[in-house]
C-alpha positions in Angstrom: -56.4 7.6 -28.8 -53.7 6.4 -31.1 -54.5 3.8 -33.7 -52.4 2.4 -36.6 -54.7 0.5 -38.8 -52.9 -1.6 -41.4 -53.5 -4.2 -44.0 -50.3 -6.2 -43.3 -48.7 -4.9 -40.2 -45.4 -2.9 -40.0 -44.6 -3.7 -43.6 -42.3 -0.7 -44.5 -40.2 2.1 -43.0 -43.0 4.7 -43.3 -45.4 2.7 -41.1 -42.5 1.9 -38.7 -41.8 5.6 -38.4 -45.5 6.4 -37.8 -45.4 4.0 -34.8 -42.2 5.5 -33.4 -43.7 9.0 -33.7 -46.6 7.7 -31.6 -44.4 6.2 -28.9 -41.6 8.8 -28.7 -39.4 6.0 -27.5 -37.2 3.4 -29.2 -38.6 -0.1 -29.7 -36.0 -1.4 -27.2 -38.0 0.4 -24.4 -41.4 -0.8 -25.5 -43.5 -3.9 -24.6 -45.7 -5.4 -27.3 -48.7 -7.6 -26.7 -49.5 -9.7 -29.9 -53.1 -10.9 -30.0 -53.4 -13.8 -32.5 -57.0 -14.6 -31.8 -58.4 -13.9 -35.2 -56.0 -16.5 -36.8 -57.3 -19.3 -34.6 -59.9 -20.5 -37.1 -57.9 -20.0 -40.2 -56.6 -23.3 -41.6 -53.5 -24.0 -43.7 -50.2 -22.2 -43.9 -49.6 -19.5 -41.2 -46.5 -18.0 -42.8 -48.2 -14.6 -42.7 -48.6 -14.7 -39.0 -45.0 -15.9 -38.5 -43.8 -13.1 -40.8 -45.7 -10.5 -38.7 -44.1 -11.8 -35.5 -40.7 -11.9 -37.2 -40.9 -8.3 -38.2 -41.7 -7.4 -34.6 -38.7 -9.4 -33.4 -36.4 -7.6 -36.0 -37.7 -4.2 -34.8 -36.3 -5.0 -31.4 -39.2 -4.6 -29.0 -38.1 -5.0 -25.3 -40.7 -7.7 -24.9 -43.2 -9.5 -27.2 -45.9 -11.4 -25.3 -48.4 -13.5 -27.2 -51.8 -13.2 -25.6 -54.8 -15.2 -27.0 -57.9 -13.7 -25.4 -60.0 -16.7 -26.4 -57.7 -19.2 -24.6 -57.1 -17.5 -21.3 -59.4 -16.2 -18.5 -59.6 -12.5 -18.0 -57.5 -12.6 -14.9 -54.6 -14.0 -17.0 -54.8 -11.8 -20.1 -55.8 -8.5 -18.5 -52.6 -7.8 -16.5 -50.5 -8.9 -19.5 -52.2 -6.4 -21.7 -51.8 -3.7 -19.0 -48.1 -4.3 -19.1 -47.9 -3.6 -22.8 -47.2 -0.2 -24.5 -48.5 -1.5 -27.9 -51.5 -3.8 -28.5 -51.2 -5.6 -31.9 -54.3 -7.4 -33.2 -53.4 -10.0 -35.8 -55.5 -10.7 -38.9 -57.7 -13.6 -39.7 -61.4 -14.1 -39.2 -62.9 -10.7 -38.4 -66.2 -12.1 -36.9 -64.4 -14.5 -34.7 -62.1 -11.8 -33.4 -64.9 -9.4 -32.7 -66.8 -12.2 -30.9 -63.9 -12.7 -28.5 -63.1 -9.1 -28.0 -66.8 -8.8 -26.8 -67.2 -12.1 -25.0 -63.9 -11.8 -23.1 -64.7 -8.4 -21.8 -61.8 -6.7 -23.6 -64.3 -4.5 -25.5 -65.3 -2.7 -22.3 -61.6 -2.3 -21.2 -60.2 -1.0 -24.5 -61.4 2.7 -24.2 -59.4 3.1 -20.9 -56.4 1.1 -22.2 -56.2 3.2 -25.3 -55.7 6.4 -23.3 -52.1 5.2 -22.7 -51.5 2.5 -25.3 -51.2 2.3 -29.1 -53.5 0.0 -31.0 -52.1 -1.7 -34.1 -54.5 -3.5 -36.3 -53.6 -6.0 -39.0 -56.4 -6.7 -41.5 -59.2 -8.1 -39.3 -57.6 -6.3 -36.3 -58.1 -3.0 -38.2 -61.6 -3.8 -39.4 -63.1 -4.4 -35.9 -62.3 -0.7 -35.2 -64.9 0.5 -37.8 -68.6 1.3 -37.3 -69.5 -2.2 -38.5 -67.2 -5.1 -39.3 -67.7 -4.7 -43.1 -69.0 -1.9 -45.3 -69.9 -4.7 -47.7 -70.2 -8.2 -46.4 -70.2 -9.7 -49.9 -66.4 -9.4 -49.9 -66.1 -11.8 -46.9 -69.4 -13.7 -47.1 -67.6 -17.0 -46.5 -66.1 -15.7 -43.3 -69.5 -14.8 -41.9 -71.0 -18.1 -43.1 -68.2 -20.0 -41.3 -68.7 -18.1 -38.1 -72.2 -17.0 -37.3 -71.4 -13.4 -36.2 -73.3 -10.2 -36.6 -72.0 -6.9 -38.0 -71.3 -5.0 -34.8 -67.8 -3.6 -34.3 -66.0 -1.4 -31.9 -66.8 1.9 -33.5 -63.5 3.5 -32.6 -63.4 5.3 -36.0 -66.2 6.7 -38.1 -64.9 5.2 -41.4 -64.5 1.8 -43.0 -61.3 -0.1 -43.9 -61.1 -2.7 -46.7 -57.6 -4.2 -46.5 -55.5 -6.1 -49.1 -56.3 -3.8 -52.1 -55.1 -5.4 -55.3 -53.8 -8.5 -53.5 -53.6 -11.7 -55.5 -54.9 -13.5 -52.3 -58.1 -11.4 -52.3 -59.0 -11.0 -56.0 -62.3 -9.2 -55.4 -60.7 -6.3 -53.4 -60.3 -4.1 -56.5 -61.6 -0.6 -57.3 -64.4 -1.7 -59.6 -66.0 -3.9 -56.9 -65.3 -1.6 -54.0 -67.1 1.3 -55.8 -70.4 -0.7 -55.5 -69.9 -1.2 -51.8 -69.0 2.4 -51.2 -72.2 3.6 -52.8 -74.2 1.8 -50.1 -72.6 3.5 -47.1 -72.5 7.1 -46.1 -69.2 7.0 -44.2 -65.8 7.3 -45.8 -64.2 4.0 -46.8 -60.5 3.4 -47.3 -59.3 0.6 -49.4 -55.6 0.0 -48.5 -52.9 -2.2 -49.9 -50.3 -4.1 -47.8 -48.0 -1.1 -47.8 -50.5 1.3 -46.4 -51.8 2.3 -42.9 -54.3 4.7 -41.5 -52.9 6.6 -38.6 -55.5 8.0 -36.2 -54.5 10.5 -33.5 -57.7 11.3 -31.6 -59.7 13.1 -34.3 -56.9 13.4 -36.9 -56.8 10.8 -39.7 -53.7 10.5 -41.8 -52.8 8.0 -44.6 -49.3 6.5 -44.4 -48.3 4.7 -47.5 -45.5 3.4 -49.7 -48.1 1.7 -51.9 -51.7 2.5 -53.0 -55.0 3.4 -51.4 -58.3 4.6 -52.5 -60.6 6.8 -50.4 -64.3 6.6 -51.2 -67.1 8.9 -50.1 
């Protein structure tokens, strides 16, 4: 299993290299499936989504397919994901994304898919890989209130990720507040900024960063 769990996508050369090391091929030979589902319920400016797609375009993937698992029946999205070498799950509403990964049937297919594909998570796309959606739901209480989801997640990793450390857009995601959350969970928790990724190769966990991260527990 190969996971690249990020706060803001392929935001620097170190994260780009980590992906290439996974693939052992140039981007020009790789197909990417971009799954924007988590962004569907986010209102306002979507410049962050456009930026993530633009970065993928600039990297020169052979093909970039946009596959919304909430908008298409399984018989449409499954073969398109099977064609991809890389599955990129965009950020947005974590509960909404997890709901559709489960409801669509993708949750049951992912373990087999990830034997041959790389999973890239961006923010919410990273958080659904954890034991539960949030180590501390207070950080995103408005998200849960807006979409009545529970805390179940994929459990692909045995630690938690809190993205957007020290971001002006998420003023509570700071060390002093995260310490309180970390005290309530037994698992490790990584707070990562927008220039950091957690690279998971089977049982091996590695931090890739040109920014800042904090590991708790």
